[in-house]
C-alpha positions in Angstrom: 272.5 102.3 185.5 270.9 104.9 187.3 268.0 107.0 185.5 268.7 110.4 184.4 265.1 111.2 184.0 263.2 109.8 186.9 259.7 109.6 186.7 257.2 111.9 188.9 255.6 109.5 191.6 251.7 110.0 190.9 249.2 110.5 193.5 246.8 107.9 192.1 247.0 104.7 190.1 245.2 102.0 189.1 246.4 98.2 190.1 249.2 97.6 187.6 249.4 100.6 185.5 252.3 103.1 186.5 255.7 101.7 186.9 259.0 102.4 188.5 262.6 104.0 187.1 264.3 100.7 186.8 263.8 97.3 185.8 266.3 94.3 185.7 267.4 92.3 182.7 269.3 88.9 182.8 269.3 87.1 179.4 270.1 83.0 178.4 272.6 82.6 176.0 274.8 79.7 175.0 273.3 77.5 177.6 273.9 79.7 180.6 272.1 82.5 182.2 274.4 85.4 182.1 274.4 88.6 184.4 272.1 90.6 185.9 271.6 94.0 184.8 270.1 97.0 186.3 268.8 99.5 183.9 266.1 102.4 183.6 262.7 101.1 182.7 261.8 101.4 179.2 260.8 99.5 176.1 262.6 96.4 174.9 263.2 95.2 171.5 261.1 91.8 169.9 261.1 90.9 166.6 257.6 89.8 165.1 258.6 86.2 164.6 259.3 86.3 168.7 258.8 82.3 169.3 257.0 83.8 172.7 254.7 85.7 170.7 253.2 82.6 169.2 253.7 79.5 171.4 253.4 81.1 174.7 257.0 80.2 176.2 256.3 82.5 179.0 256.0 82.4 183.1 256.0 85.1 185.8 255.6 85.7 189.7 253.9 88.4 191.5 255.3 89.6 195.4 254.9 92.3 196.7 257.3 94.9 198.6 255.4 96.8 201.7 256.1 99.8 203.5 257.2 99.5 207.4 258.8 103.4 208.6 261.9 103.7 206.7 262.0 100.1 205.7 260.7 97.9 203.2 259.4 94.1 203.7 259.0 91.5 201.0 257.0 88.4 202.1 258.4 84.8 201.2 260.8 86.1 198.3 262.8 83.2 198.1 259.3 80.8 197.8 258.4 82.8 194.9 261.4 82.3 193.2 261.4 78.7 193.7 257.6 78.6 192.1 259.2 80.7 189.4 261.7 77.9 188.8 259.0 75.2 189.0 257.1 77.1 186.2 259.9 77.3 184.1 260.9 73.7 184.3 257.0 73.1 183.4 257.3 75.3 180.0 260.5 73.6 179.0 262.3 77.0 180.0 266.0 76.2 181.5 265.8 76.8 185.3 268.2 79.1 187.4 270.8 77.4 189.4 271.6 78.2 192.8 273.9 80.9 191.8 271.5 82.2 189.4 269.0 82.7 192.4 271.2 84.2 194.5 271.8 86.9 191.9 268.5 87.4 191.1 267.4 87.6 194.8 270.5 90.2 195.3 269.8 92.0 192.2 265.7 92.5 193.3 267.3 94.1 196.8 269.4 96.4 194.9 266.5 97.7 192.4 264.2 97.9 195.7 266.8 100.0 197.6 267.1 102.4 194.3 263.7 102.4 193.6 262.3 102.8 197.5 260.7 105.9 197.1 258.0 104.2 195.0 257.1 101.9 197.8 253.4 103.3 199.1 251.9 103.6 202.2 249.6 100.7 203.9 247.0 99.6 202.4 248.9 100.1 199.1 251.9 98.2 198.5 254.6 97.7 195.4 254.0 94.9 193.3 256.8 93.2 192.4 256.4 91.5 188.7 259.1 88.8 187.9 258.6 86.8 184.7 260.8 85.1 181.8 259.9 84.4 178.2 261.6 82.8 175.1 263.1 85.3 172.9 264.5 83.3 169.7 263.0 84.3 166.8 261.5 81.6 164.6 257.9 80.3 164.0 258.2 76.7 164.8 256.8 74.4 167.4 260.0 73.4 169.6 261.8 75.1 173.0 263.7 78.4 172.4 267.3 78.5 172.5 267.0 81.8 174.3 265.2 83.5 176.9 264.8 86.7 178.8 264.0 87.2 182.9 263.4 90.3 183.9 261.9 92.3 186.9 259.7 95.0 186.7 258.1 97.1 189.9 254.6 99.2 189.9 252.8 100.7 192.9 249.2 99.1 193.5 246.2 99.6 195.7 244.5 97.2 197.3 243.1 94.3 194.9 239.2 94.7 194.0 237.8 96.5 196.7 240.3 95.4 199.5 239.2 93.5 202.6 235.5 93.8 201.7 232.9 91.1 200.7 232.9 90.0 197.0 230.6 88.0 194.7 231.9 85.3 192.4 230.2 83.4 189.2 230.9 79.6 189.0 230.5 79.4 185.2 229.6 75.5 184.2 230.8 75.9 180.2 234.2 77.0 181.2 237.3 75.7 182.6 240.5 76.9 183.7 242.7 73.8 183.8 242.4 70.2 183.0 244.5 67.0 184.7 247.6 66.6 182.8 247.7 70.6 181.7 249.6 73.4 182.9 247.1 74.8 185.7 249.7 74.4 188.3 252.5 76.6 186.4 251.9 80.4 186.6 252.1 80.8 182.5 250.6 83.4 181.0 248.5 80.9 179.2 246.7 80.1 182.1 245.2 83.7 182.0 243.7 84.5 178.9 241.2 82.2 178.6 239.7 83.5 181.9 239.4 86.9 180.1 235.9 86.0 178.9 234.2 84.1 181.9 235.0 87.0 184.2 234.0 89.8 181.8 230.6 87.6 181.5 230.8 87.7 185.5 230.9 91.2 185.3 228.1 91.8 183.0 226.2 89.3 186.1 227.3 91.6 188.6 230.1 89.7 190.1 233.8 90.5 190.5 235.4 87.2 189.2 234.7 83.7 188.9 235.4 80.3 190.7 236.1 77.6 188.2 235.2 74.0 188.3 237.0 70.7 186.3 235.2 67.6 185.2 232.6 66.0 188.0 232.3 69.6 189.3 235.2 69.7 190.9 236.4 73.2 192.5 239.7 74.3 191.3 240.4 78.0 192.1 239.4 81.7 190.6 240.8 83.5 187.9 243.6 84.6 189.8 243.5 83.4 193.6 243.0 80.3 195.5 239.8 79.6 197.4 238.8 78.5 200.8 235.5 77.3 202.5 234.6 77.3 206.3 232.4 74.3 206.6 231.3 72.9 210.1 234.1 75.4 211.5 237.0 73.3 209.4 238.9 75.1 207.1 238.7 73.9 203.8 240.8 74.3 200.4 240.8 72.1 197.4 243.5 69.6 197.0 246.4 70.5 194.8 246.0 67.9 191.8 248.1 69.9 188.9 245.1 72.1 188.0 245.3 74.3 190.5 248.1 77.1 191.4 250.8 76.2 194.7 249.8 79.5 195.6 252.3 81.0 198.6 249.1 82.7 200.2 247.5 79.6 200.2 250.4 77.8 201.6 250.6 80.6 204.2 247.0 80.3 205.4 246.9 76.5 205.8 250.1 77.0 207.8 248.8 79.7 209.9 245.7 77.5 210.6 247.7 74.5 211.8 250.2 77.1 213.9 246.7 78.4 215.5 245.3 74.9 216.0 242.6 75.2 213.8 241.4 72.3 211.8 242.3 72.8 208.2 242.1 70.0 204.9 243.2 69.9 201.4 240.3 67.7 199.8 238.6 67.3 196.8 235.2 69.3 196.9 232.6 69.7 194.3 230.0 72.3 193.8 227.3 70.1 194.7 228.9 69.0 197.8 229.3 72.7 198.7 225.3 73.3 198.1 224.5 70.4 200.0 226.5 72.2 202.7 224.9 75.5 202.1 221.7 74.0 202.0 222.2 72.7 205.7 223.3 75.6 207.3 227.0 74.2 207.6 229.1 76.8 204.9 230.3 79.4 207.6 232.6 81.5 205.4 234.2 81.7 202.2 237.7 83.2 201.1 239.9 84.0 198.4 243.4 84.9 198.7 246.6 85.4 196.6 249.4 87.8 196.5 247.5 90.4 194.7 244.3 89.8 196.6 245.7 88.9 200.1 242.4 87.7 202.0 239.1 88.9 200.1 235.6 87.5 202.0 233.2 86.0 199.4 229.9 86.7 200.2 227.9 84.9 197.2 228.3 82.6 194.5 226.0 82.2 191.2 226.0 78.7 189.7 223.7 78.3 187.3 220.4 80.0 188.6 221.5 79.0 192.6 222.6 81.2 194.6 225.0 80.0 197.3 225.5 82.0 200.5 227.8 81.5 203.2 226.5 82.2 207.0 228.9 84.8 207.2 230.2 87.7 204.7 232.9 88.3 206.9 233.4 85.3 209.2 236.0 85.1 212.3 238.3 82.6 210.2 238.6 85.0 207.3 238.8 88.3 209.4 241.8 86.6 211.4 243.6 85.0 208.6 243.6 88.7 206.5 244.5 90.5 209.5 247.3 87.8 210.6 249.0 88.0 207.4 248.9 91.6 207.2 250.3 92.1 210.5 253.2 89.5 209.8 254.1 91.3 206.3 253.9 94.8 208.4 255.9 93.6 211.3 253.3 94.2 213.5 253.4 90.8 215.2 256.1 87.9 215.3 256.8 86.1 212.0 257.3 82.7 213.3 257.9 81.0 210.0 260.7 83.7 209.2 258.6 84.8 206.0 259.3 88.5 205.9 262.7 89.5 204.5 263.6 93.3 206.0 265.5 95.7 203.6 266.9 98.3 206.0 
């Protein structure tokens, strides 16, 4: 159903505060996912006893659509759907069947074609927020019997300051996730606990946090994965159940290997990092994610210690940013078949 009252597209907007004319809904009832419905963007009705509000059965995904001439590119859309399915499984939400995934993907293509005028020029993009939540009305600790999945769209400027060096605080008394928890699921409950430490980071003059788990083991940022270049090797924390399986993280690793760069997933502690920095071997740091793409990190604050890489923006960081954005905007060959083009 197409809207009769289209929204005037604003010239200026912040990240995630303006939404396009239409959205997608799909409901799970009586043991199966139903039909895709495209309707005008607007409020949904829930009762105060909605169990997702009380017990957090909710997951989401984020990806972007890019304007390329008169066409639209979306980056690794089916990988995002697969990750959403994995998150749903961990949160006891019914998974989508292959048929459901096809319906959702085709619905997304229809939604993007319908709201294609909202896709902004580079370096901005159209952020695609897909989310699933419990809809049964009860107060009790058990899985819901009904669910809703939705897709909304929002034009977004570059995250933080775009491709400009940023600084991270490393708190020693907060953690994002622990072994055996839900750190690898993209569930809303993983993000609320980061709000207080990120606010504290802002008070200290830092843009975000890099979190540790037991033993000072480095995990990830509040909403991005982390990479280090040490002794010319690209290193990122090993996936251990506490770290999100980032689509951009995976893309960086694959691009590094394709270009014969030395890359390793390993456990790395904050003490390891300080040792390498002290001996002048920490060359680069960068964070990455759908919102961030690739952002160079020029400084970490841990306790009263400043940890700085040799380069604010290193060669490998710059390469990854340029290579990813060139693929997303079809300026270079897409060797992996990551980009889906909407004509």
